[in-house]
C-alpha positions as CSV (number, residue, x, y, z in Angstrom):
1,M,83.2,80.6,78.3
2,S,80.3,81.8,80.5
3,S,79.4,79.6,83.5
4,S,75.8,78.3,83.9
5,A,73.2,80.5,85.4
6,T,71.7,80.2,88.9
7,L,68.3,81.4,90.0
8,L,68.0,82.1,93.7
9,R,64.3,81.9,94.8
10,G,62.9,83.5,97.9
11,R,61.4,86.7,99.2
12,T,63.6,89.6,97.9
13,L,64.3,93.0,99.4
14,N,66.2,95.6,97.4
15,F,66.6,99.3,98.2
16,R,66.5,102.1,95.6
17,A,67.0,104.9,98.2
18,E,66.8,105.4,101.9
19,P,63.2,104.8,103.0
20,A,61.5,107.4,105.1
21,G,59.3,104.6,106.5
22,P,57.1,101.7,105.5
23,E,54.9,103.9,103.4
24,D,57.8,105.0,101.3
25,T,57.4,102.1,98.9
26,A,59.2,103.9,96.1
27,A,62.5,103.6,98.1
28,F,62.5,99.8,98.1
29,C,61.3,96.7,96.2
30,Y,59.9,93.8,98.2
31,I,58.8,90.7,96.2
32,E,57.0,87.9,98.1
33,D,58.0,85.3,95.6
34,G,61.1,86.8,94.1
35,A,64.2,85.6,92.3
36,I,67.7,86.7,91.6
37,L,69.4,85.5,88.4
38,I,73.1,85.1,88.7
39,Q,75.8,84.3,86.1
40,D,79.6,84.8,86.2
41,G,79.5,86.3,89.7
42,M,77.1,89.1,88.6
43,I,73.4,89.8,89.0
44,V,71.8,89.5,85.6
45,A,68.2,90.1,86.6
46,Q,66.0,90.5,89.7
47,G,62.3,90.3,89.9
48,A,59.3,87.9,90.3
49,Y,60.1,84.2,90.1
50,S,57.2,83.6,87.8
51,E,58.9,85.9,85.2
52,L,62.6,85.0,85.6
53,C,62.0,81.2,85.6
54,H,60.8,81.5,82.0
55,R,63.5,83.9,80.9
56,R,66.2,81.4,81.7
57,P,64.6,78.0,82.0
58,E,68.0,76.2,81.9
59,A,69.1,78.1,85.1
60,R,69.7,76.0,88.2
61,V,67.2,76.9,90.8
62,V,68.2,77.2,94.5
63,D,65.0,77.6,96.6
64,H,65.5,79.6,99.8
65,R,61.8,80.1,100.6
66,P,60.5,81.3,103.0
67,H,63.8,83.1,103.8
68,L,64.5,86.8,102.9
69,L,67.2,87.6,100.3
70,M,68.9,91.0,100.4
71,P,72.3,92.4,99.5
72,G,75.3,91.3,101.6
73,F,76.2,93.5,104.6
74,I,78.9,96.1,104.5
75,D,81.1,97.0,107.5
76,L,83.0,100.3,107.2
77,H,85.4,100.2,110.1
78,L,87.1,97.3,111.9
79,H,90.5,96.0,112.9
80,F,91.8,92.8,111.4
81,P,94.6,92.4,114.1
82,Q,92.1,92.7,117.0
83,V,90.3,89.4,116.5
84,Q,91.8,88.1,119.7
85,V,91.2,91.1,121.9
86,V,87.4,91.2,121.4
87,A,85.8,91.0,124.9
88,S,88.9,92.2,126.8
89,W,88.0,94.1,129.9
90,G,89.3,97.7,129.9
91,E,88.5,101.2,131.1
92,Q,88.7,103.7,128.2
93,L,90.2,104.0,124.8
94,L,93.8,104.9,125.5
95,D,94.2,102.4,128.4
96,W,92.5,99.7,126.3
97,L,94.9,100.3,123.3
98,N,98.0,100.1,125.4
99,T,96.9,97.1,127.5
100,Y,95.4,94.8,124.9
101,T,95.5,96.1,121.3
102,F,99.1,97.0,120.8
103,P,100.5,93.7,122.3
104,A,98.1,91.7,120.1
105,E,99.2,93.6,117.0
106,T,102.9,92.9,117.5
107,Q,102.2,89.3,116.7
108,F,101.2,90.2,113.1
109,A,104.9,90.5,112.2
110,S,104.7,86.7,111.8
111,P,103.4,85.6,108.4
112,A,102.1,82.3,109.8
113,H,100.1,84.1,112.6
114,A,98.7,86.7,110.2
115,A,97.6,84.0,107.8
116,R,95.9,81.9,110.5
117,M,94.1,85.0,111.8
118,A,93.0,86.0,108.3
119,G,91.3,82.7,107.8
120,A,89.5,83.0,111.1
121,F,88.6,86.7,110.5
122,F,87.0,86.0,107.1
123,D,85.1,83.0,108.4
124,L,83.6,85.2,111.1
125,L,82.7,88.0,108.6
126,L,80.9,85.6,106.3
127,S,79.2,83.7,109.0
128,H,77.5,87.0,110.0
129,G,76.5,87.9,106.5
130,T,79.2,90.6,105.9
131,T,80.5,90.4,102.3
132,T,82.5,93.7,102.2
133,A,84.5,95.5,104.9
134,A,87.0,98.3,105.4
135,A,89.7,97.1,107.8
136,F,92.9,98.4,109.4
137,C,95.7,95.9,109.4
138,S,98.8,96.2,111.6
139,V,101.9,98.2,110.9
140,H,103.5,95.1,109.4
141,P,103.3,94.5,105.6
142,T,102.8,90.8,106.4
143,S,99.4,91.6,107.9
144,I,98.0,93.3,104.8
145,E,99.5,90.6,102.6
146,A,97.7,88.0,104.7
147,Y,94.4,90.0,104.6
148,F,94.3,90.6,100.9
149,T,95.5,87.1,100.0
150,E,92.7,85.5,102.0
151,A,90.1,88.0,100.6
152,A,91.3,87.1,97.1
153,R,91.0,83.4,97.8
154,R,87.4,83.9,98.7
155,N,86.8,86.5,95.9
156,M,85.5,89.1,98.4
157,R,85.3,92.8,97.7
158,M,87.4,94.2,100.6
159,I,89.2,97.4,101.6
160,G,92.2,97.5,103.8
161,G,95.5,99.2,104.6
162,K,98.6,99.0,106.7
163,V,98.4,101.3,109.7
164,M,101.0,104.1,109.7
165,M,102.4,104.7,113.2
166,D,105.7,106.3,114.0
167,R,105.2,107.5,117.6
168,N,103.3,106.7,120.9
169,A,103.3,103.0,120.2
170,P,105.6,100.2,121.6
171,D,108.6,98.7,120.0
172,G,107.7,96.4,117.1
173,L,104.7,98.6,116.2
174,R,106.3,101.7,114.8
175,D,107.5,102.6,111.4
176,N,108.8,106.0,110.4
177,A,107.5,108.6,108.0
178,Q,109.6,107.4,105.1
179,L,109.1,103.7,105.8
180,G,105.3,104.1,106.3
181,Y,105.1,105.9,103.0
182,D,107.3,103.3,101.2
183,D,105.5,100.3,102.6
184,S,102.0,101.8,102.0
185,K,102.9,102.7,98.4
186,A,104.3,99.3,97.6
187,L,101.2,97.6,99.1
188,L,98.9,100.0,97.3
189,E,100.6,99.3,94.0
190,R,100.4,95.6,94.6
191,W,96.8,95.3,95.8
192,H,94.7,98.3,94.9
193,G,92.3,97.4,92.0
194,R,93.6,93.8,91.9
195,G,90.6,91.6,91.7
196,R,88.1,92.9,94.2
197,A,90.7,94.6,96.5
198,S,90.8,98.4,97.3
199,Y,93.5,100.0,99.4
200,A,93.0,102.5,102.2
201,I,95.8,104.8,103.2
202,S,95.6,104.3,107.0
203,P,97.3,106.6,109.4
204,R,95.9,105.1,112.6
205,F,95.2,108.5,114.3
206,A,97.0,111.7,114.9
207,I,98.3,110.5,118.3
208,T,100.4,107.8,116.7
209,S,101.6,109.8,113.7
210,T,104.1,112.7,113.6
211,P,103.5,115.7,111.3
212,A,106.0,114.2,108.9
213,Q,104.1,110.9,108.7
214,L,100.7,112.7,108.2
215,E,102.4,114.7,105.4
216,A,103.6,111.5,103.8
217,A,100.1,110.0,104.1
218,G,98.7,113.2,102.5
219,A,101.2,112.8,99.7
220,L,100.0,109.3,99.0
221,A,96.4,110.5,99.0
222,K,97.3,113.1,96.4
223,E,99.2,110.5,94.3
224,Y,96.4,108.0,94.4
225,P,93.1,109.9,94.5
226,D,91.1,106.7,93.8
227,A,92.4,105.1,97.0
228,F,90.5,105.4,100.3
229,V,91.7,107.1,103.4
230,Q,90.8,105.7,106.8
231,T,91.6,107.0,110.3
232,H,90.0,107.8,113.7
233,L,88.5,111.0,114.8
234,S,87.1,112.4,118.2
235,E,86.3,109.1,119.8
236,N,87.2,110.0,123.4
237,R,87.6,113.4,125.1
238,D,91.0,112.4,126.6
239,E,92.1,111.4,123.1
240,I,91.0,114.7,121.7
241,A,92.9,116.7,124.5
242,Y,96.0,114.6,123.9
243,T,95.8,115.0,120.2
244,L,95.5,118.8,120.4
245,S,98.4,119.0,122.7
246,L,100.5,117.2,120.0
247,Y,99.2,119.6,117.3
248,P,98.8,122.9,119.1
249,E,98.5,124.9,115.9
250,A,95.5,123.0,114.7
251,A,92.1,124.6,114.7
252,D,90.6,121.3,115.9
253,Y,91.1,117.5,115.6
254,L,89.7,117.3,112.1
255,G,91.8,120.4,111.2
256,I,94.9,118.2,111.6
257,Y,93.8,115.8,108.9
258,E,92.6,118.7,106.8
259,H,96.0,120.4,106.9
260,Y,97.6,117.3,105.5
261,G,95.1,116.8,102.7
262,L,93.5,113.8,104.2
263,V,89.8,114.9,104.3
264,G,87.7,114.2,101.2
265,A,84.8,112.2,99.8
266,K,86.8,108.9,100.1
267,T,87.8,109.5,103.8
268,L,86.3,107.2,106.4
269,L,86.5,108.7,109.9
270,G,85.8,106.2,112.6
271,H,83.7,107.3,115.6
272,A,83.5,111.1,115.1
273,I,81.5,111.5,118.3
274,H,82.6,114.8,119.9
275,L,82.7,117.2,116.9
276,E,83.0,120.9,116.9
277,P,80.7,123.0,114.7
278,R,83.6,123.9,112.4
279,E,84.4,120.2,112.0
280,I,80.8,119.4,111.1
281,A,80.8,122.2,108.5
282,L,84.1,120.9,107.1
283,L,82.6,117.4,106.7
284,A,79.6,118.8,104.9
285,E,81.9,120.8,102.6
286,T,84.4,118.1,101.8
287,G,82.2,115.0,101.8
288,G,84.3,113.3,104.6
289,K,82.4,110.3,106.0
290,P,82.0,109.7,109.8
291,V,81.4,106.1,110.7
292,F,79.2,105.2,113.7
293,C,80.5,102.3,115.8
294,P,77.8,101.8,118.4
295,T,79.0,98.6,120.2
296,S,82.5,100.0,120.5
297,N,81.3,103.4,121.7
298,L,79.2,101.8,124.4
299,F,81.8,99.3,125.4
300,L,84.5,101.9,126.0
301,G,82.1,104.5,127.3
302,S,83.1,106.9,124.5
303,G,79.8,108.7,124.0
304,L,76.7,108.9,121.8
305,F,77.1,109.4,118.1
306,D,74.8,112.2,116.9
307,E,73.6,110.8,113.5
308,G,70.6,113.0,113.4
309,G,72.6,116.2,114.1
310,L,75.0,115.3,111.3
311,R,72.2,114.4,108.9
312,A,70.6,117.8,109.6
313,R,73.9,119.5,108.5
314,G,74.1,117.4,105.3
315,V,76.6,114.9,106.5
316,A,76.0,111.2,105.6
317,S,77.4,108.6,108.0
318,G,78.4,105.0,107.7
319,I,77.9,102.3,110.4
320,A,80.4,99.6,111.5
321,T,81.3,97.0,114.1
322,D,84.8,98.3,115.0
323,I,86.0,94.9,116.0
324,G,87.8,94.5,118.5
325,A,86.6,97.3,120.8
326,G,83.3,96.5,119.1
327,T,81.7,93.5,120.7
328,S,80.1,91.7,117.8
329,Y,80.9,90.8,114.2
330,S,77.2,91.0,113.4
331,M,75.9,94.0,111.5
332,L,72.5,93.0,112.9
333,Q,73.8,93.5,116.5
334,T,75.5,96.7,115.4
335,L,72.1,97.9,114.3
336,N,70.6,96.7,117.6
337,E,73.0,98.8,119.7
338,G,72.8,101.7,117.2
339,Y,69.1,101.8,117.6
340,K,69.5,102.2,121.4
341,V,72.2,104.9,121.1
342,L,69.9,106.9,118.8
343,Q,66.9,106.3,121.0
344,L,68.7,108.0,123.8
345,Q,68.9,111.1,121.6
346,N,65.3,110.9,120.4
347,Q,66.5,109.8,116.9
348,P,64.3,106.9,115.9
349,L,65.9,104.3,113.6
350,H,63.2,102.6,111.5
351,P,64.0,99.0,110.5
352,L,63.8,99.7,106.8
353,R,66.3,102.6,107.2
354,A,68.5,100.3,109.3
355,F,68.7,97.6,106.6
356,H,69.2,100.2,104.0
357,W,72.1,101.6,106.1
358,I,74.1,98.3,106.2
359,T,73.5,97.6,102.5
360,R,73.0,100.4,100.0
361,G,73.7,103.1,102.5
362,N,77.2,101.9,103.3
363,A,77.8,101.3,99.6
364,E,76.8,104.9,99.0
365,I,79.4,106.0,101.6
366,L,82.0,104.1,99.7
367,G,80.8,105.4,96.3
368,E,80.4,101.7,95.3
369,T,76.6,101.3,94.6
370,H,77.5,100.4,91.0
371,R,79.2,97.3,92.4
372,I,77.7,96.4,95.7
373,G,74.9,97.1,98.2
374,T,71.9,96.3,95.9
375,L,70.3,93.5,94.0
376,D,70.3,95.6,90.8
377,P,71.3,93.9,87.5
378,G,74.9,94.6,86.6
379,T,76.1,94.6,90.2
380,E,78.2,91.9,91.9
381,A,76.2,89.0,93.3
382,D,77.0,89.4,97.0
383,I,73.8,88.3,98.7
384,V,72.7,87.3,102.2
385,V,69.8,84.9,103.0
386,M,68.1,85.7,106.3
387,N,66.0,83.5,108.5
388,A,64.0,85.5,111.0
389,A,62.9,82.4,112.9
390,A,66.4,81.0,113.4
391,T,66.3,80.7,117.2
392,P,63.5,79.7,119.5
393,A,63.0,83.3,120.7
394,M,62.9,84.6,117.2
395,A,60.5,81.9,116.0
396,L,58.2,82.6,118.9
397,R,58.2,86.4,118.1
398,M,57.7,85.7,114.4
399,E,54.5,83.9,115.1
400,A,53.0,87.3,115.9
401,A,54.8,89.3,113.2
402,T,52.6,90.3,110.3
403,T,54.6,92.8,108.3
404,L,58.0,93.1,106.6
405,T,58.9,95.9,109.0
406,E,58.2,93.7,112.0
407,E,60.3,90.9,110.5
408,L,63.3,93.3,109.9
409,F,63.1,94.5,113.5
410,V,63.1,91.0,114.8
411,L,66.3,90.4,112.8
412,Q,67.8,93.7,113.9
413,V,67.2,93.1,117.6
414,L,67.4,89.3,118.1
415,G,69.4,88.3,115.1
416,D,73.1,87.2,114.8
417,D,75.0,84.7,112.7
418,R,72.3,82.1,113.4
419,A,69.9,84.2,111.4
420,V,72.2,84.0,108.3
421,A,71.0,80.9,106.5
422,E,73.4,81.4,103.6
423,V,75.7,84.1,102.1
424,Y,76.8,84.3,98.5
425,V,80.0,86.0,97.4
426,A,80.2,86.8,93.7
427,G,77.4,84.3,93.2
428,Q,79.0,81.4,95.1
429,P,77.7,80.0,98.4
430,A,80.2,81.1,101.0
431,K,78.9,80.7,104.6
432,P,81.5,78.6,106.5
433,K,80.2,75.3,107.9
434,P,80.1,75.0,111.7
435,A,83.2,73.4,113.1
């Protein structure tokens, strides 16, 4: 039996394509008194309130005016086991991993610890308006079980995978090529396509995987072509040098993953800052997806992501928080720091393009726009309700704002979880209540 319908009322913003600027009105639909009709976790219709209230007069109306309704945010790269290492002082990537990350990840062998952290992790995502994310779990199957179990409890569309690491990691964090394959395959069979879960084959990076393990990961990718692949690429120059010393026959860093069949349209490559021309050409050819992690890149001093250069070569990029080297769960603050990184390279990021990026844009990277990232009828009802006057500073600035573009930029620069008035997951209100 179908559930009753709900009509969310407020100002609605939905993207049809990436906007070139505020004049590109064909790329987005903004309705001052809009509505979203929801039933059974799906968007049935979206349009003017005056029209939709008559179409389904029995629908329960939830009035969010004057707030702005848009698709839930999508985060394409973060680490579930790093929730307790955010804001840990470190020097650069490899030191930070060894000092903070690896010790924290060893604790995820405990089912009780993993389950507790999963509850906190998903509370934080939803508090910040993130309804879908692609996350690395630890090497332990217990971590991915806790991750997907909690996601299923909340009915969230999530992507995740157990990291595969068989060298250059401490005791308690290594598998081996066969065990990494067996564990990953069993978890993939158990979770991929179950409810709203998708699996990502997850060799952490070439430094922590032997050739045998990358070969096993490539075999999985070939066996399960509808699964995602996620790993790291060219984050730090010392990392690149060490990687190439371990794979001296490789043409370049990306060439390692290419050799083992791990580069394709469903491959998410975190960071991808220091790329060689051949690597960029390969991304353009294969459809591999770099993922920009601005707060992490700045925190670890890794470098400036060249989104404009990649775009000019036909390479589309995602954007992500990279918790826990990333310093905020907020996709708004990720856009804030991303704006600054791109400003340093004379690559302006317009607010409309920014909000397209964390909604439909990241959904396009995943190949999931038929499910998430828009307010289109027939897609899943993951929706965020934004209040651009949520703090005194924001309210003061909004007194002088007169356009949608100005409002979005206020959200982008000054917003965080306080600007998220509500979040809906499959049509159900889901923002956790303050403790």
